[in-house]
C-alpha beads as a LAMMPS data file, in Angstrom:
LAMMPS data file: protein, C-alpha beads

75 atoms
74 bonds

1 atom types
1 bond types

-500.0 500.0 xlo xhi
-500.0 500.0 ylo yhi
-500.0 500.0 zlo zhi

Masses

1 110.0

Atoms # bond

1 1 1 19.869 -10.357 -14.343
2 1 1 18.016 -7.530 -14.981
3 1 1 14.587 -6.502 -13.343
4 1 1 11.575 -6.313 -15.593
5 1 1 10.381 -3.653 -17.720
6 1 1 7.642 -0.988 -15.929
7 1 1 4.987 0.308 -17.271
8 1 1 5.468 3.710 -17.058
9 1 1 1.941 4.454 -15.651
10 1 1 1.833 1.321 -13.705
11 1 1 4.974 2.487 -12.095
12 1 1 2.991 6.573 -11.445
13 1 1 -0.259 4.609 -10.517
14 1 1 2.245 2.913 -7.422
15 1 1 4.182 5.927 -6.956
16 1 1 0.954 8.242 -6.141
17 1 1 -0.441 5.622 -3.943
18 1 1 3.306 4.497 -1.918
19 1 1 3.569 8.325 -1.460
20 1 1 -0.158 8.839 0.303
21 1 1 0.438 5.407 2.484
22 1 1 4.211 4.368 2.868
23 1 1 4.368 3.812 6.433
24 1 1 0.644 4.549 7.328
25 1 1 -0.893 1.847 7.087
26 1 1 -0.393 -0.744 10.433
27 1 1 0.706 -4.114 9.170
28 1 1 -1.917 -6.503 10.812
29 1 1 0.369 -9.459 11.838
30 1 1 2.728 -8.012 13.895
31 1 1 1.745 -4.357 14.282
32 1 1 4.656 -2.080 12.513
33 1 1 4.330 0.507 10.518
34 1 1 6.723 0.168 8.274
35 1 1 4.792 -1.012 5.373
36 1 1 4.857 -0.246 1.017
37 1 1 2.368 -0.917 -1.212
38 1 1 3.413 -2.701 -3.704
39 1 1 0.346 -3.428 -6.377
40 1 1 -2.134 -0.386 -6.234
41 1 1 -4.710 -2.924 -6.887
42 1 1 -5.054 -6.077 -4.889
43 1 1 -8.154 -9.192 -6.292
44 1 1 -10.683 -6.124 -6.386
45 1 1 -10.143 -2.655 -7.272
46 1 1 -11.087 -1.302 -3.764
47 1 1 -8.257 -3.426 -2.388
48 1 1 -4.228 -1.979 -1.846
49 1 1 -0.993 -4.604 -1.908
50 1 1 0.846 -3.471 0.826
51 1 1 4.014 -5.472 2.472
52 1 1 4.940 -4.661 5.737
53 1 1 8.886 -3.884 6.088
54 1 1 8.924 -5.607 9.688
55 1 1 7.492 -9.072 9.143
56 1 1 7.772 -9.348 5.310
57 1 1 3.896 -10.272 5.506
58 1 1 2.762 -8.916 3.232
59 1 1 -1.406 -8.331 3.342
60 1 1 -4.339 -6.397 1.126
61 1 1 -5.877 -3.756 2.717
62 1 1 -9.175 -1.710 1.320
63 1 1 -9.135 1.632 0.690
64 1 1 -12.872 1.963 2.120
65 1 1 -11.680 0.484 5.554
66 1 1 -11.044 4.589 7.164
67 1 1 -9.976 7.383 5.959
68 1 1 -7.376 7.776 3.582
69 1 1 -4.324 9.407 5.800
70 1 1 -4.537 12.721 3.316
71 1 1 -7.700 12.810 4.700
72 1 1 -9.520 15.339 7.547
73 1 1 -9.846 12.394 11.346
74 1 1 -13.280 11.316 11.932
75 1 1 -13.151 12.181 15.807

Bonds

1 1 1 2
2 1 2 3
3 1 3 4
4 1 4 5
5 1 5 6
6 1 6 7
7 1 7 8
8 1 8 9
9 1 9 10
10 1 10 11
11 1 11 12
12 1 12 13
13 1 13 14
14 1 14 15
15 1 15 16
16 1 16 17
17 1 17 18
18 1 18 19
19 1 19 20
20 1 20 21
21 1 21 22
22 1 22 23
23 1 23 24
24 1 24 25
25 1 25 26
26 1 26 27
27 1 27 28
28 1 28 29
29 1 29 30
30 1 30 31
31 1 31 32
32 1 32 33
33 1 33 34
34 1 34 35
35 1 35 36
36 1 36 37
37 1 37 38
38 1 38 39
39 1 39 40
40 1 40 41
41 1 41 42
42 1 42 43
43 1 43 44
44 1 44 45
45 1 45 46
46 1 46 47
47 1 47 48
48 1 48 49
49 1 49 50
50 1 50 51
51 1 51 52
52 1 52 53
53 1 53 54
54 1 54 55
55 1 55 56
56 1 56 57
57 1 57 58
58 1 58 59
59 1 59 60
60 1 60 61
61 1 61 62
62 1 62 63
63 1 63 64
64 1 64 65
65 1 65 66
66 1 66 67
67 1 67 68
68 1 68 69
69 1 69 70
70 1 70 71
71 1 71 72
72 1 72 73
73 1 73 74
74 1 74 75
């Protein structure tokens, strides 16, 4: 079985979000930080689809839920 062909523009978009968010968003189900970006957009453009590698659950993370990891914290 062959893998589906990935559009290079889509692949670049996933790579950009992955480098910013992989391992930095907590899974809402088990609390693990072992999470990866599955899609840069979910049901809306403001949602990133994530997957937890620890419990294998998928979840949506709203881009406005907090500061992106590369931004300074709001202490």
